C-alpha positions as CSV (number, residue, x, y, z in Angstrom):
1,M,-86.3,-18.1,108.3
2,T,-83.2,-17.7,106.1
3,C,-85.2,-19.2,103.2
4,A,-88.2,-17.0,104.0
5,H,-86.1,-13.8,103.9
6,A,-84.6,-14.7,100.5
7,L,-88.0,-15.4,99.0
8,Q,-89.6,-12.4,100.6
9,G,-86.8,-10.2,99.3
10,A,-87.6,-11.5,95.8
11,G,-91.2,-10.3,96.1
12,L,-93.0,-13.5,97.3
13,S,-95.5,-13.4,100.1
14,V,-94.3,-15.9,102.8
15,T,-96.0,-17.2,105.9
16,L,-94.2,-19.4,108.4
17,F,-95.8,-21.9,110.8
18,E,-94.1,-22.9,114.0
19,K,-95.5,-25.3,116.6
20,S,-93.4,-23.9,119.5
21,R,-93.8,-20.6,121.4
22,G,-90.7,-19.0,119.8
23,P,-88.7,-19.2,116.5
24,G,-85.3,-20.8,116.1
25,G,-85.8,-24.5,116.9
26,R,-82.7,-25.8,118.7
27,L,-81.3,-22.3,118.9
28,T,-83.2,-22.0,122.1
29,T,-82.9,-20.9,125.8
30,R,-84.7,-22.1,128.9
31,R,-85.5,-19.5,131.5
32,R,-85.9,-20.2,135.2
33,D,-86.4,-17.2,137.5
34,T,-83.5,-14.9,136.5
35,A,-81.3,-17.8,135.2
36,T,-81.0,-18.8,131.6
37,Y,-79.7,-22.1,130.0
38,D,-78.9,-22.7,126.3
39,H,-80.0,-26.3,126.4
40,G,-80.1,-26.9,122.7
41,A,-77.4,-25.7,120.2
42,Q,-74.4,-24.8,122.3
43,Y,-72.6,-22.5,119.9
44,L,-72.0,-22.1,116.2
45,T,-68.9,-22.0,114.0
46,A,-68.4,-20.7,110.5
47,E,-66.5,-22.4,107.7
48,S,-67.6,-20.9,104.4
49,K,-67.0,-17.3,103.5
50,A,-70.7,-16.8,102.9
51,F,-71.7,-17.9,106.4
52,T,-68.7,-16.1,107.9
53,D,-70.0,-12.9,106.4
54,E,-73.5,-13.6,107.7
55,V,-72.1,-14.2,111.2
56,T,-70.2,-10.9,111.0
57,R,-73.5,-9.1,110.2
58,W,-75.1,-10.8,113.2
59,E,-72.2,-9.7,115.4
60,A,-72.6,-6.1,114.1
61,A,-76.3,-6.3,115.0
62,G,-75.4,-7.4,118.6
63,V,-77.1,-10.8,118.5
64,V,-74.0,-13.0,118.5
65,A,-70.6,-12.7,120.3
66,R,-67.5,-14.8,120.5
67,W,-67.4,-17.3,123.4
68,D,-63.7,-17.3,124.3
69,G,-64.0,-20.1,126.9
70,R,-61.6,-22.7,128.1
71,F,-62.3,-26.0,126.3
72,A,-61.0,-29.6,126.5
73,T,-61.8,-33.1,125.3
74,I,-61.8,-36.2,127.5
75,V,-60.9,-39.4,125.7
76,H,-60.7,-42.6,127.7
77,G,-60.4,-40.6,130.9
78,E,-57.5,-38.5,129.5
79,L,-58.1,-34.7,129.5
80,R,-56.8,-33.0,126.4
81,P,-56.9,-29.2,126.2
82,D,-58.5,-27.8,123.0
83,L,-55.9,-25.5,121.5
84,S,-58.0,-24.6,118.4
85,T,-58.3,-20.9,117.6
86,R,-61.5,-21.4,115.6
87,P,-64.0,-18.9,116.9
88,R,-67.1,-20.2,118.7
89,W,-70.1,-17.9,118.5
90,V,-73.2,-17.7,120.8
91,G,-76.3,-15.7,120.7
92,T,-76.4,-12.7,123.1
93,P,-77.6,-12.3,125.7
94,K,-78.9,-15.8,125.1
95,M,-79.0,-18.4,122.2
96,S,-82.6,-17.7,121.4
97,S,-81.8,-14.1,120.6
98,L,-80.5,-15.2,117.1
99,G,-83.9,-16.8,116.3
100,R,-85.8,-13.7,117.3
101,H,-83.4,-11.5,115.2
102,L,-84.0,-13.7,112.2
103,A,-87.8,-13.6,112.7
104,Q,-87.9,-9.8,112.3
105,G,-89.8,-8.8,109.3
106,L,-91.4,-12.2,108.8
107,S,-95.0,-13.3,109.2
108,I,-94.7,-16.2,111.7
109,R,-97.6,-18.0,113.3
110,L,-96.4,-19.5,116.6
111,H,-98.1,-22.2,118.6
112,T,-99.5,-23.6,115.4
113,R,-98.9,-27.3,114.9
114,I,-99.7,-28.3,111.3
115,T,-101.0,-31.8,111.0
116,S,-101.7,-32.3,107.3
117,L,-101.3,-30.8,103.9
118,Q,-104.2,-31.1,101.4
119,G,-104.8,-29.9,97.9
120,G,-101.9,-29.6,95.4
121,H,-99.6,-27.2,93.6
122,G,-101.1,-23.7,93.6
123,A,-103.8,-24.6,96.1
124,W,-102.2,-26.2,99.2
125,T,-104.1,-25.9,102.4
126,L,-102.6,-26.5,105.8
127,H,-104.6,-28.0,108.6
128,D,-103.6,-27.7,112.3
129,D,-104.4,-29.5,115.5
130,S,-107.1,-26.9,116.4
131,A,-109.0,-27.8,113.2
132,D,-108.1,-24.5,111.6
133,V,-107.3,-24.3,107.9
134,H,-104.7,-22.0,106.5
135,G,-104.2,-21.1,102.9
136,P,-104.4,-21.7,100.0
137,F,-100.7,-21.4,99.3
138,D,-98.9,-21.9,96.0
139,L,-95.9,-23.7,97.5
140,V,-95.1,-25.4,100.8
141,L,-91.5,-25.8,102.1
142,L,-90.8,-28.1,105.0
143,S,-88.0,-27.7,107.4
144,A,-89.2,-30.1,110.1
145,P,-87.1,-33.2,111.0
146,G,-87.5,-36.0,108.5
147,P,-90.0,-38.2,110.4
148,Q,-92.3,-35.2,111.0
149,A,-91.9,-34.0,107.4
150,E,-92.7,-37.5,106.1
151,A,-95.9,-37.5,108.2
152,L,-97.0,-34.3,106.5
153,L,-96.1,-35.0,102.9
154,P,-98.8,-36.6,100.7
155,D,-98.2,-40.3,99.9
156,S,-97.8,-39.4,96.3
157,S,-95.0,-36.9,96.9
158,S,-91.6,-37.6,95.4
159,L,-90.1,-36.2,98.6
160,Q,-91.5,-39.0,100.8
161,G,-88.5,-41.3,100.3
162,L,-86.0,-38.5,101.0
163,A,-87.8,-37.5,104.2
164,R,-88.0,-41.2,105.3
165,G,-84.3,-41.6,104.9
166,L,-83.3,-38.8,107.1
167,L,-81.9,-40.1,110.4
168,Y,-81.5,-38.5,113.8
169,A,-80.1,-39.2,117.2
170,P,-81.8,-38.1,120.4
171,C,-80.2,-36.2,123.2
172,W,-81.1,-35.7,126.9
173,A,-80.1,-32.3,128.2
174,V,-79.8,-31.4,131.9
175,M,-79.7,-27.8,133.2
176,A,-78.0,-27.6,136.6
177,D,-77.3,-24.9,139.1
178,Y,-74.3,-25.1,141.5
179,A,-73.6,-23.2,144.7
180,E,-69.9,-23.1,143.9
181,P,-67.7,-23.5,140.8
182,A,-68.3,-27.0,139.4
183,L,-65.1,-27.3,137.4
184,S,-63.1,-24.1,137.8
185,A,-60.5,-24.9,135.1
186,W,-62.9,-25.4,132.2
187,D,-65.9,-23.8,130.5
188,G,-66.7,-26.6,128.0
189,L,-65.8,-30.3,128.0
190,K,-66.4,-32.7,125.1
191,V,-66.5,-36.2,126.5
192,E,-66.0,-39.3,124.4
193,G,-68.0,-42.0,126.2
194,E,-71.2,-42.4,128.2
195,P,-73.4,-41.2,129.7
196,L,-72.0,-37.6,129.2
197,S,-71.0,-36.2,125.8
198,W,-70.8,-32.5,126.5
199,A,-70.7,-30.2,129.6
200,A,-70.7,-26.4,129.4
201,R,-70.5,-23.7,132.0
202,D,-73.4,-21.8,130.5
203,S,-72.8,-18.8,132.7
204,S,-69.4,-18.3,131.1
205,K,-70.9,-17.2,127.8
206,P,-70.9,-13.5,127.0
207,G,-73.8,-11.5,128.3
208,R,-75.1,-14.1,130.7
209,P,-76.3,-13.3,134.2
210,P,-74.0,-14.3,137.1
211,G,-74.1,-17.7,138.7
212,E,-72.8,-21.2,138.2
213,R,-75.0,-22.8,135.6
214,W,-74.1,-25.9,133.6
215,V,-75.7,-27.6,130.6
216,L,-75.0,-31.3,130.3
217,H,-75.8,-33.4,127.2
218,G,-76.1,-37.2,127.2
219,S,-74.4,-39.1,124.4
220,A,-76.5,-40.2,121.4
221,A,-76.3,-43.9,122.2
222,W,-77.0,-43.5,125.9
223,S,-79.9,-41.0,125.2
224,H,-81.4,-43.5,122.7
225,R,-81.3,-46.3,125.3
226,H,-82.8,-44.2,128.0
227,L,-85.2,-42.2,125.8
228,E,-88.3,-43.0,127.9
229,E,-86.6,-42.7,131.3
230,T,-87.9,-40.3,133.9
231,A,-86.3,-36.8,134.2
232,E,-85.2,-37.7,137.7
233,F,-83.2,-40.7,136.4
234,I,-81.6,-38.6,133.7
235,I,-80.7,-35.7,136.1
236,E,-79.0,-38.1,138.5
237,A,-77.1,-40.0,135.8
238,L,-75.7,-36.9,134.1
239,T,-74.9,-34.8,137.2
240,D,-73.2,-37.9,138.7
241,A,-71.1,-38.1,135.6
242,L,-70.0,-34.5,136.1
243,S,-69.3,-35.2,139.8
244,D,-67.0,-38.0,138.7
245,L,-64.9,-35.3,137.0
246,G,-64.7,-33.3,140.2
247,A,-68.0,-31.2,140.3
248,P,-70.1,-31.0,143.5
249,K,-73.8,-32.0,143.6
250,P,-76.1,-29.4,142.0
251,I,-78.5,-27.4,144.1
252,R,-81.2,-27.8,141.5
253,A,-81.6,-29.3,138.0
254,Q,-84.1,-29.9,135.3
255,A,-84.1,-32.1,132.2
256,H,-85.2,-31.7,128.6
257,R,-85.5,-34.5,125.9
258,W,-84.5,-33.6,122.3
259,R,-86.0,-36.5,120.2
260,Y,-84.4,-35.2,117.0
261,A,-81.3,-33.6,118.3
262,L,-78.5,-34.6,115.9
263,S,-79.0,-35.4,112.3
264,V,-76.9,-38.2,110.9
265,P,-74.8,-36.5,108.2
266,A,-76.2,-37.0,104.8
267,T,-74.5,-36.9,101.4
268,G,-77.3,-35.5,99.3
269,D,-78.3,-32.0,98.2
270,R,-78.6,-29.2,100.7
271,A,-82.2,-28.8,99.8
272,V,-84.7,-30.4,97.4
273,Y,-87.6,-28.6,95.7
274,A,-90.1,-30.4,93.4
275,P,-91.5,-27.8,91.1
276,A,-94.3,-30.0,89.7
277,E,-95.6,-30.6,93.2
278,G,-94.9,-27.2,94.7
279,L,-93.2,-28.9,97.6
280,G,-89.7,-28.6,99.1
281,L,-87.6,-30.1,101.9
282,M,-84.8,-28.4,103.7
283,G,-82.9,-28.4,107.0
284,D,-79.7,-29.5,108.6
285,G,-80.9,-33.1,108.4
286,L,-80.0,-33.1,104.7
287,V,-76.4,-31.9,105.4
288,H,-74.9,-32.0,108.8
289,P,-76.0,-31.1,112.4
290,R,-74.6,-27.6,112.4
291,V,-76.2,-24.1,112.4
292,E,-74.2,-23.3,109.3
293,S,-75.8,-26.3,107.5
294,A,-79.3,-25.2,108.4
295,W,-78.5,-21.7,107.1
296,A,-77.0,-23.1,103.9
297,S,-80.0,-25.4,103.3
298,G,-82.3,-22.4,103.6
299,V,-80.3,-20.4,101.1
300,A,-80.2,-23.4,98.7
301,C,-84.0,-24.0,98.9
302,A,-84.7,-20.4,98.2
303,E,-82.4,-20.5,95.2
304,Q,-84.1,-23.6,93.8
305,V,-87.6,-22.1,94.2
306,L,-86.7,-18.8,92.6
307,S,-85.0,-20.6,89.7
308,A,-88.0,-22.8,89.1
309,L,-90.4,-19.8,89.2
310,S,-88.2,-17.9,86.8
311,V,-88.2,-20.7,84.3
312,R,-92.0,-21.2,84.6
313,T,-92.8,-17.5,84.1
314,K,-90.6,-17.0,81.0
């Protein structure tokens, strides 16, 4: 969406295709009755001045706010309070609010799973799983995880190898409700070990409805080993791990599997555009599994496209 805004602002006509029911990918929120759970990206931080300025604009628009929670890390069973003053930002009143904000002014076709690309530069057509054909389009830019992008790219594309080399770790997430405070002293715990890697009191984030709701993430290695386990197994394992830290049993819980949750940090470009093919590849998978990396990749991809079009039209 960041890339689309930049291209659209330069005068290009842009259409986005999204297989899910809402924009934002892992910037997502699960709703159950009146309760909400940020079961994907937990928060975002800003390092560069450019992204800090962007987050400031989001804050002014009322779609993000600082999460001034109480955080700690558990290493080999030893709890170490996190004394960092680096701001953590979350979408308000839920994480998916940021995706909806970014989608404003864009042409996005939701519930549309693209299964193949056909044609070539200047005449790409997109085929979906309902046998509908979209296009033609001059250029196609992919932001899907590497394995999904590889499946869409033509065998002759120079981007095939890059997409194939992008690696990801899975993550099982559990959304749990408690009748009483689970761990009253903390709002977010990073755990080095297994099966738990992260636990957050989701209801402690700004703008959230009342209650005692926690989001638990399994570690990458544990999630990989148990990728095909039942939801019941995952819920029991992760809630038991929180119980070992002093939490009671939840009154209800549900699980969600993120198959491509965390990209393995790459050392290449933030985005790659092949002008001769009219194809591009972007996403946090090329950089680092952070919201800022995804944003920076979108900016870089737009810059490369506009630069190539400027050269060609001179």
